[in-house]
C-alpha positions, 0 to 999 in steps of 0.5 A: 470562399471566404467563409470557407476559409474561416472555417478552415481557420477556426479548425486549425485553431482548435486543433493547436489548442487540443494538440498540447492537451492530448499529447500531455495527457498522463498516463498514455504513451509519453507519460506513465503514471507513477504508482509507488510502493515498498516491499510490503507483500500487499503490494506485489500484485502491482509488481506482478502486473508490471512484470506480465505487461497486465497495465499495457493489456488494459491500455494504461501506461504505469511504472510502478517505483519500488520505494525502500521505505514508506517515508521516502513514498510519502515524500515522493507523493507530496512533492508530485514525483508519484500520481498514487501510492501504496500505503497503510491508513495510517500513513495516509492520515498523515498525508492529509493531515500534512495538507496532502489532498487524495482520494482512496480508490481501493483497499488493498489489504488487511494486515493479519499477522504479516506486521510484526514485533520479532525478538531475537532467540533470547527474547520469549515474550513483550514483557521481557522486552524491560530495559532493552531496545526494540528497532522500528521505522519512524512511521505511524503503522510501526509505532501503532502495532509497538504501542498495541504490543506494549498496552496489551503486555503492560509494558511502559513505553518509557521502560524501553529504548527505541531507536529509528531503524530503516526498512532497508536495515531491518536485516542487517540490524537483527542479524548483528544484534543492534536490536532485542527486538524489531517491528518489521513486516513480510517479506523480512519478517519471514527471514527473521522466524525462519532463518535467524531463529527470531521469536514472534512477540505480538503480530497485526493477527492480534488486532485484526482489521486495525492494519489496512492498506489501501490505494491512493491517487492525489486529488488532482490526478484523481479528478481528471484521470478516472478512466486511467484510474479504473483501468489501473484497479482493474489490472489489479484484480488481474493480477488477484486473480492471477495469483490464485490461479498460478501462485507458483509462476506468479511468486517466481516472477515476484520473488525475481524481482524482489531478490527473495525466495519464492516460498518466502512470497507464498509465506507471506500470503498468508499473513494478509487478505486481499478482498476482491472486487465484490468485498472491496465494493462492500467495504466501501459502502457505508451500511456494511458491517465491516465498513472502512469508515468505521475501521478506520475511526480506530486509527484516527483515535489512536494517532489523535490520542499520541497527537500524530493529528491536530484535527479529525480527517473527513473520511467521507471524501477521503474514500471514494467508491465512485470508480470502484463500482464501474469496475467489471469482474474479471473473466474466471477463465483460468485460460484468459491470462498467459 
């Protein structure tokens, strides 16, 4: 009887120890995983997944938080408000350089023209920007694109006036002629070209594979929530598949959230390449011709040359393919997602 009582006591103690751990584990019913995104078109599959309850379908609790700018996202993930976020590689390198510890688990897209320098109707070339005002959000990707545009066209940075324009104010700044040109991305870029008679002066299509978007999680979250991350990545590819097979409906759902026209969303897709699961795995393979370790060095070199990084980033530890390798391919039955 005494032994039975001791065993019962031990079981109760074990239960009490395990109970708070199970209740507090993030990604379950009471604690959603928070992932931050900005307005870049490439992150929209996450918005679609949120709208269609695809995360729930894959048994993971996620909140997609839309931010007005990449700066806002970066502060939020550094402060622990987000467990994950979508960033360009340069933004990730800035985070890591500032002491943030994280793991990149997915290549979201390559920008193939979606990041642009757009001039007012009276500006036809980059060369015509000498003595003019250029607006851009003070992030590395904006500076990177602008620097490449000026360098390729032999325009000195000192010959133009640069002003910081937050992404939320891009449209109003251009419409109000507060800038002669604007460094921006879709969906705003499409509006400026189609509705505001802007001229495309330079874009990421001129520097292919140099502006890359990724999904990153904080290192502590990554280390303790690999199953949840696997479900999130699976959901990402489910959303991509839905966009491929039901574009009109996907565009309508995404446009309703972002308050843009469905056609503007569709136009934005032609300016990016979202690699599928097989391609993602190849990109994370250091022996592949187009591996991410090679392409990331272009960005790192630029940032070091501009004093934006004090030392090289260890990309071997940063890019993690472990979870990606365990994700199952999407079932390509068009009727599998309603």
